[in-house]
N, C-alpha and C positions, 0 to 999 in steps of 0.2 A: 426485592430483598429475598435472601434465601431463608431457609427454615431456622438456621442457627443465629439469626439476627445480623449477619454480615450483609453488606450492601449487595454483594454478588458472590457466587462461588468461583473460586480460582480455577482456571483451565489447567493449572499445573499441579494442583493438589489432588493426588490420587487417593490419599488417605487423610483422615482427620488429624493424624499426628505428624504431618509433613514438617520437615525442618524449614523454618522460615528463611534462613540464610540461603539454603539451596534453592528454594523457590524464588527468592529475590534475584539470585544470579541467573536463573532460567528466564525470568521475566526480562532482565536486562539484556540477555543474549537475543531473545526474541525481538525486543525493541530495536536493537542495533540492526538485526536482519531486516526487519520491516522498513526501517529508515533507509537502508541501502537500496532496497527494492524500490522504494518510492522515489528516491533520487534518480535511479536509473530509468524509471518510467517517465519522470519529468524530462530527462535528457532525450528519451525516445520521442516524446511529444514534440520537442523542438526540432529534432531530425525529421520527423514526419511532415511538419509544417514546411520546413526548408525543401524537402523532396517534392512536396505537392506544388509549391511555388515554382520550383525549377522545371518540373514536368509541364506545368501550365505554360511557362515561357517557351519551352521547347516545342510544344504543340502549336502555340501561337505563331512562332517563327516559321514552322514548316506546315502551316495550315493547308497549303495547296496540295501537298503530297500525302498528308495523313488525314484519315477520316475523323469525323467528330466523335464517333462512337469509341474510338480508342481512348481519347481524352476523358470522356464521360466515365468509362469503365475504370480507368486508372485512378482518376480523382475520387470516384465513388469508393473504390477499395481503400484509398488513403483516408477518406473521411470515416469509414466504418472502423478501420484500425485505430484511428485517432479517438473515436468515441469509446471504443473498448478500453483503450489505454487510460483515458481520463476517468472512466468508471473504476478502473483498477486503482488509480491514484486516490480517488475519493474513498474507496473501501479501505485502502491501506492507512489513510489519514485517520479514519474513524477507529481502526484497529489500534493505531499508535496511541490515540487518546485513551482508549480503554486500557491498554498496556501500561501507560504512565500511571494511571490510578492504581492498578493492581501492583505495580512495582513499588509505589510508595507504601501501600498497605503491607507488603511483605518486608520491606526495608524497616518499617516501624516495628513490626513484630520481631524481626531479627535483633534490632537494637534494644528492645525491652526484654528480650530473652524468653519470649514465649508466645502463646497464642491468645493474648488478652485483647488484641485489636479488634 
């Protein structure tokens, strides 16, 4: 809880007399942006998995000509990229959850016409 009794301090409120409607719209815009980023990251995870499987099949088919280290390095890079992307998705989902709460708070304040929330 913040000092003024609110559950948390808004990331968008630069001043204590911030306009609730404006802050609500800023939260909504940030929420849409985070949602699009998360959807694109989920698509990237699917593409990385598909690429990793295709690369594995390619190395498996040409095992006699290609070394084992090439496959290990490539699939290692895919796994690291996949792990970082999944971490980003989890972070974005937690951020979306926080933004939803903040958006509801500002929307309520805008509807009631002040900073009573």
